[in-house]
C-alpha positions in Angstrom: -41.4 57.7 45.4 -40.2 59.1 49.0 -42.4 59.1 52.0 -44.2 62.1 52.7 -46.5 62.4 56.3 -49.9 61.6 55.2 -53.6 62.4 57.0 -56.5 61.0 55.8 -59.6 62.1 57.1 -63.0 60.9 56.8 -65.4 63.6 57.8 -66.6 66.6 55.6 -66.3 64.3 52.9 -66.5 66.4 51.0 -63.5 65.2 48.3 -63.5 62.4 46.3 -60.7 63.5 43.9 -58.0 64.1 46.2 -59.5 60.7 48.2 -58.8 59.2 44.5 -55.3 61.0 44.4 -54.4 59.3 47.7 -55.6 55.9 46.8 -53.2 56.0 42.7 -50.5 57.5 44.7 -50.3 54.9 47.7 -50.9 52.5 45.1 -48.2 53.7 42.5 -45.7 54.2 45.1 -45.9 50.1 45.8 -46.3 49.6 42.1 -42.8 51.4 42.0 -41.6 48.4 44.9 -42.7 46.2 42.9 -41.0 46.8 40.2 -37.5 46.8 41.9 -38.2 43.9 44.1 -39.3 42.1 40.0 -35.6 43.8 38.8 -34.1 42.3 42.2 -35.3 38.9 41.9 -34.1 39.4 37.9 -30.7 40.1 38.6 -30.3 36.8 41.6 -29.2 33.8 40.5 -30.8 30.3 41.3 -29.2 29.4 44.3 -30.1 32.5 46.8 -33.6 32.6 44.9 -34.8 29.4 46.1 -32.2 29.3 49.0 -34.5 30.0 52.7 -36.0 27.7 55.7 -38.9 27.5 56.7 -37.6 29.7 59.4 -35.1 31.8 57.4 -36.5 33.1 54.2 -34.8 33.4 51.6 -35.2 36.0 48.9 -38.0 34.8 46.4 -40.1 33.5 49.6 -39.9 37.3 50.7 -41.2 38.0 47.7 -43.4 36.1 47.6 -44.4 36.7 50.3 -44.1 40.5 49.4 -46.7 40.1 46.3 -48.9 37.8 48.2 -49.3 41.3 50.9 -49.2 43.6 48.5 -52.6 41.7 46.1 -53.8 40.9 49.8 -54.5 44.8 50.8 -55.6 46.0 47.4 -58.2 43.8 47.5 -59.6 43.9 50.9 -59.5 47.3 51.6 -61.3 47.5 48.3 -64.0 45.3 48.9 -64.1 47.6 52.5 -64.4 50.9 50.9 -67.6 49.4 48.6 -69.1 47.6 52.1 -68.7 43.9 50.9 -66.4 41.1 54.1 -62.8 41.7 53.5 -63.2 37.5 52.6 -60.2 35.6 53.6 -57.7 38.2 55.1 -54.7 35.5 56.1 -52.2 33.7 54.4 -50.1 30.6 54.0 -45.9 30.7 55.1 -44.4 30.9 52.0 -41.7 26.7 51.7 -38.9 27.4 50.0 -40.1 25.1 47.2 -43.0 27.6 46.6 -41.2 29.4 44.4 -40.2 30.0 41.7 -39.9 32.6 39.3 -42.7 32.0 36.9 -44.4 32.1 40.3 -43.0 35.9 41.4 -44.0 36.5 38.2 -47.6 36.0 38.2 -48.2 37.4 41.2 -47.3 40.2 40.6 -49.4 40.5 37.2 -51.9 39.5 39.9 -51.4 42.0 42.9 -51.0 44.9 40.4 -54.1 43.9 38.5 -55.4 43.8 41.2 -54.2 47.3 42.9 -55.2 49.2 38.9 -58.7 47.7 40.4 -58.9 49.4 43.6 -57.5 53.2 41.6 -60.5 52.3 38.9 -63.3 51.0 41.3 -62.5 52.4 44.6 -65.8 54.4 45.9 -66.3 58.6 45.4 -68.2 57.7 49.2 -65.9 54.5 50.8 -67.4 53.1 53.3 -65.0 53.7 56.7 -67.4 51.9 59.5 -66.7 48.5 57.8 -63.1 47.3 59.4 -61.7 44.1 59.2 -59.3 42.4 61.3 -55.1 42.5 60.8 -53.3 40.1 62.7 -50.7 42.4 63.9 -53.2 45.9 63.6 -56.4 45.5 64.7 -59.6 46.5 63.2 -58.3 48.6 60.4 -61.1 50.5 58.0 -60.3 50.5 54.1 -58.1 53.6 54.2 -55.8 52.1 56.9 -56.3 49.0 55.1 -55.1 50.4 51.3 -51.5 51.8 53.5 -50.9 49.4 55.2 -48.5 47.1 53.5 -47.7 50.0 51.4 -44.3 50.7 52.3 -43.3 47.3 52.8 -42.4 46.3 49.3 -40.4 49.2 48.1 -38.6 49.1 51.6 -37.4 45.6 50.6 -36.4 46.5 47.6 -34.7 49.7 48.5 -32.0 50.8 50.6 -30.3 47.7 52.7 -29.6 47.2 55.9 -26.8 49.8 57.1 -22.9 49.6 57.3 -20.4 48.5 54.9 -20.8 45.5 52.2 -18.2 43.6 49.9 -17.8 45.4 46.5 -21.2 47.0 46.2 -23.0 44.3 46.5 -26.6 44.7 49.2 -26.7 42.8 51.7 -29.1 41.7 54.3 -29.7 40.7 57.6 -31.7 37.1 58.0 -33.6 36.2 60.5 -30.1 34.8 62.7 -29.2 38.4 62.5 -26.3 37.5 60.4 -26.0 39.3 57.3 -25.9 37.5 53.0 -24.9 39.6 50.5 -27.5 38.5 47.4 -24.8 36.1 46.4 -25.6 34.5 50.0 -22.9 34.2 51.4 -22.1 35.2 54.9 -20.3 38.5 55.9 -18.5 39.7 59.6 -20.9 41.9 60.9 
């Protein structure tokens, strides 16, 4: 899905179908990103999936984080739109020993189910006054919440760090700045 600038206004609230379509398009883009992320997880070796530390996350930890955020964004946005309390909005940092292919698949299923609920149950006249605190962006209403994490999953599974990589493998920079190939081996940068 290509990026398109979008400004959502809530005044006048005379376009309920447009609002529903906007939510559907946002979650559709995230669905594509989730699918790409799961494909990347399928293609990686067990060693690479389970690699990582508390400070230098591996692919498995990143996947867990993105899927938890994906589910949380949809759930909080839906609750806020309904005028409900957002509920808990934080999350623990994924640890390397908490990563498994089965766990990632389960998180993806849960994220997809909540995204489907967001599309199906988003109210025609959402509560735009109710907000919940975001750890980086401050108070956000249902619209800002529904867009806050939507690009993360697709960015993480999309184009890799600019620059050449050997053998056509995808490369990423670790938190220490080293470039890593899909096999996990450091490369010169």
